[in-house]
C-alpha positions as CSV (number, residue, x, y, z in Angstrom):
1,M,-19.5,8.3,-58.8
2,P,-23.3,9.0,-59.4
3,V,-26.1,7.7,-57.4
4,L,-28.6,5.8,-59.9
5,G,-32.1,5.5,-59.4
6,V,-33.8,2.4,-61.0
7,T,-37.8,2.7,-61.2
8,G,-40.5,1.3,-63.5
9,G,-43.9,-0.2,-62.8
10,I,-45.0,-3.4,-60.7
11,A,-43.8,-6.6,-62.4
12,T,-41.8,-4.9,-65.1
13,G,-38.5,-6.5,-63.8
14,K,-36.8,-3.9,-61.9
15,S,-35.1,-6.1,-59.6
16,S,-34.3,-8.5,-62.0
17,F,-32.4,-5.7,-64.0
18,V,-30.5,-4.4,-61.1
19,R,-29.4,-7.8,-60.0
20,Q,-27.7,-8.0,-63.7
21,F,-26.6,-4.5,-63.9
22,A,-25.3,-3.5,-60.6
23,P,-22.4,-5.8,-60.4
24,R,-21.0,-4.7,-64.0
25,L,-20.3,-1.1,-62.4
26,P,-19.7,-2.5,-59.8
27,A,-22.3,-0.6,-57.6
28,E,-24.0,-1.1,-54.1
29,I,-27.6,-1.7,-54.2
30,F,-30.3,-0.2,-52.0
31,D,-33.5,-2.1,-52.3
32,A,-36.7,-0.1,-51.2
33,D,-39.1,-3.1,-51.3
34,R,-36.6,-5.1,-49.2
35,A,-36.7,-2.3,-46.7
36,A,-40.3,-2.0,-46.7
37,H,-40.5,-5.8,-45.9
38,E,-37.7,-5.6,-43.2
39,L,-39.9,-2.7,-41.3
40,L,-43.1,-5.0,-41.7
41,A,-41.6,-7.7,-40.4
42,G,-39.8,-6.1,-37.4
43,D,-40.1,-2.6,-36.8
44,P,-42.2,-2.0,-33.5
45,E,-42.7,1.8,-34.6
46,I,-44.0,0.6,-38.0
47,H,-46.3,-1.9,-36.5
48,A,-47.8,0.5,-33.9
49,A,-48.4,3.0,-36.7
50,I,-50.1,0.4,-38.9
51,R,-52.3,-0.8,-35.9
52,A,-53.4,2.8,-35.5
53,S,-54.3,3.3,-38.9
54,F,-55.8,0.2,-40.1
55,G,-56.8,-2.0,-37.1
56,A,-55.9,-5.3,-35.7
57,G,-57.5,-7.0,-38.6
58,V,-54.3,-6.6,-40.9
59,F,-52.1,-8.4,-38.3
60,D,-51.5,-12.4,-38.2
61,A,-51.2,-14.5,-35.2
62,T,-47.5,-13.7,-34.5
63,G,-48.4,-10.0,-34.4
64,R,-46.8,-9.1,-37.5
65,P,-48.8,-7.5,-40.5
66,D,-50.2,-9.6,-42.8
67,R,-48.9,-8.3,-46.2
68,A,-51.8,-10.3,-48.1
69,R,-54.3,-8.8,-46.0
70,L,-52.7,-5.4,-45.9
71,R,-52.7,-5.6,-49.7
72,E,-56.3,-6.0,-49.7
73,V,-56.9,-3.2,-47.6
74,V,-54.5,-0.6,-49.3
75,F,-55.4,-1.5,-53.1
76,A,-58.9,-1.3,-52.5
77,E,-59.0,2.5,-52.1
78,G,-56.8,4.9,-52.9
79,L,-56.6,6.9,-49.5
80,Q,-55.9,3.9,-47.6
81,R,-52.7,3.1,-50.0
82,Q,-51.6,6.7,-49.1
83,R,-51.8,6.2,-45.5
84,L,-49.7,3.1,-45.8
85,E,-46.9,4.9,-47.6
86,D,-46.9,8.0,-45.6
87,I,-46.1,5.7,-42.7
88,L,-43.1,3.5,-44.7
89,H,-41.7,5.9,-47.3
90,P,-40.3,8.5,-44.8
91,V,-38.3,6.0,-43.2
92,I,-37.3,4.2,-46.4
93,R,-36.4,7.7,-47.8
94,A,-34.4,8.2,-45.1
95,R,-32.5,5.0,-45.2
96,W,-31.6,5.5,-49.0
97,A,-30.6,8.9,-48.6
98,A,-28.2,8.2,-45.9
99,R,-26.7,5.5,-48.1
100,A,-26.5,8.0,-51.1
101,E,-24.6,10.9,-48.9
102,Q,-22.2,7.9,-47.8
103,A,-21.6,6.6,-51.6
104,L,-20.8,10.0,-52.5
105,R,-18.2,10.6,-49.6
106,D,-16.6,7.4,-50.5
107,G,-16.7,7.7,-54.5
108,R,-18.8,4.5,-54.9
109,W,-21.5,3.9,-57.1
110,L,-24.9,3.4,-55.7
111,C,-28.0,1.8,-57.3
112,V,-31.4,2.3,-55.7
113,D,-34.1,0.1,-56.7
114,L,-37.1,2.4,-56.0
115,P,-40.3,1.5,-57.2
116,L,-42.1,4.9,-56.3
117,L,-39.3,7.1,-57.2
118,F,-41.4,9.7,-59.2
119,E,-44.6,9.1,-57.1
120,T,-42.5,10.4,-53.8
121,G,-40.6,13.1,-55.8
122,A,-37.4,11.6,-55.6
123,E,-35.8,12.5,-58.9
124,A,-33.7,15.5,-57.9
125,N,-31.7,13.0,-55.5
126,F,-30.3,10.9,-58.6
127,D,-27.8,11.6,-61.0
128,R,-29.3,9.3,-63.7
129,I,-32.7,7.8,-63.9
130,V,-33.4,4.4,-65.1
131,V,-37.0,3.1,-66.1
132,V,-37.4,-0.6,-66.6
133,A,-40.5,-1.1,-68.8
134,C,-42.8,-3.7,-70.5
135,S,-46.4,-3.9,-72.1
136,L,-49.3,-3.5,-69.9
137,E,-50.2,-7.3,-70.9
138,T,-46.9,-8.4,-69.5
139,Q,-47.3,-6.8,-66.4
140,R,-50.8,-8.3,-66.0
141,R,-49.3,-12.1,-66.9
142,R,-46.6,-11.7,-64.6
143,L,-48.6,-10.4,-61.6
144,Q,-51.2,-13.5,-62.4
145,E,-48.7,-16.0,-63.1
146,L,-45.7,-15.2,-60.6
147,R,-47.4,-13.6,-57.9
148,K,-50.8,-15.5,-58.1
149,L,-53.1,-12.6,-58.2
150,D,-56.5,-12.4,-59.8
151,V,-57.1,-10.0,-62.9
152,A,-58.9,-7.3,-60.7
153,T,-56.1,-7.1,-57.9
154,A,-53.5,-6.9,-60.7
155,D,-55.1,-4.1,-62.4
156,R,-55.8,-1.9,-59.3
157,M,-52.1,-2.6,-58.3
158,I,-51.1,-1.3,-62.0
159,A,-53.4,1.6,-61.8
160,A,-51.9,2.8,-58.4
161,Q,-48.7,3.6,-59.7
162,T,-47.7,6.6,-62.0
163,D,-48.6,5.7,-65.7
164,L,-45.5,3.9,-67.3
165,N,-45.5,6.2,-70.2
166,L,-45.1,9.2,-68.3
167,K,-42.3,7.4,-66.3
168,I,-40.7,6.5,-69.6
169,K,-40.7,10.3,-70.8
170,K,-38.9,11.4,-67.4
171,A,-36.2,8.8,-67.6
172,D,-32.8,9.2,-68.8
173,H,-32.4,5.6,-69.8
174,V,-35.2,3.2,-70.7
175,V,-34.6,-0.8,-70.3
176,W,-37.4,-2.8,-72.2
177,N,-38.0,-5.9,-70.5
178,E,-40.4,-8.5,-72.8
179,S,-37.7,-11.0,-73.7
180,P,-35.7,-13.4,-72.0
181,E,-33.2,-12.5,-69.3
182,T,-30.4,-12.9,-71.9
183,C,-31.5,-9.6,-73.6
184,L,-32.0,-8.0,-70.0
185,A,-28.5,-8.8,-69.3
186,G,-27.3,-7.5,-72.6
187,Q,-29.1,-4.1,-72.1
188,A,-27.4,-4.2,-68.5
189,S,-24.0,-4.8,-70.0
190,L,-24.7,-1.8,-72.6
191,L,-25.8,0.8,-70.1
192,A,-23.0,-0.1,-67.6
193,E,-20.4,0.5,-70.5
194,W,-22.1,4.0,-71.3
195,L,-21.9,5.2,-67.7
196,H,-18.2,4.2,-67.3
197,K,-17.4,6.1,-70.5
198,Y,-19.8,9.1,-69.4
199,Y,-18.4,9.2,-65.8
200,G,-14.9,7.7,-66.4
């Protein structure tokens, strides 16, 4: 069974799509954002690397990285963001790559929710790539309404990722997520049905 990569832009609805899509195969899910949160919450080696790169000011009173402070630092300047990605992404990549190898051996579907799929050059690791997309206006609105970010921060976070139109051009499948979740569920069903027919 194939290894599927699901990506898109920030606040385009990747995780919402994966929750609708994976059970229809059914597929195991690897969530790269969740892996990053786990590393930030409790990995001593990651903590040491972040402290060495960014200083004690990005840590909270419990000794864990403060995600809000860290976000302010890394999205203020591109080189800072790259430094954080260089700390986190090799570990995250090793985790999902190991899961992919196991899924292939076991003959199981695996769905990897990977926001920086193209940015980290991971295309060759997936049998099919799905891009979940929406308009720039919708991305901004979701970041402001759901994550309570100001416009400037939202725009910096959007700009930090590869242009969504380029990701769409590279995709095997595109899911357009501007409508209610019922529409997202319909697209998830259609794609799952197509994949079952294609791969058997």
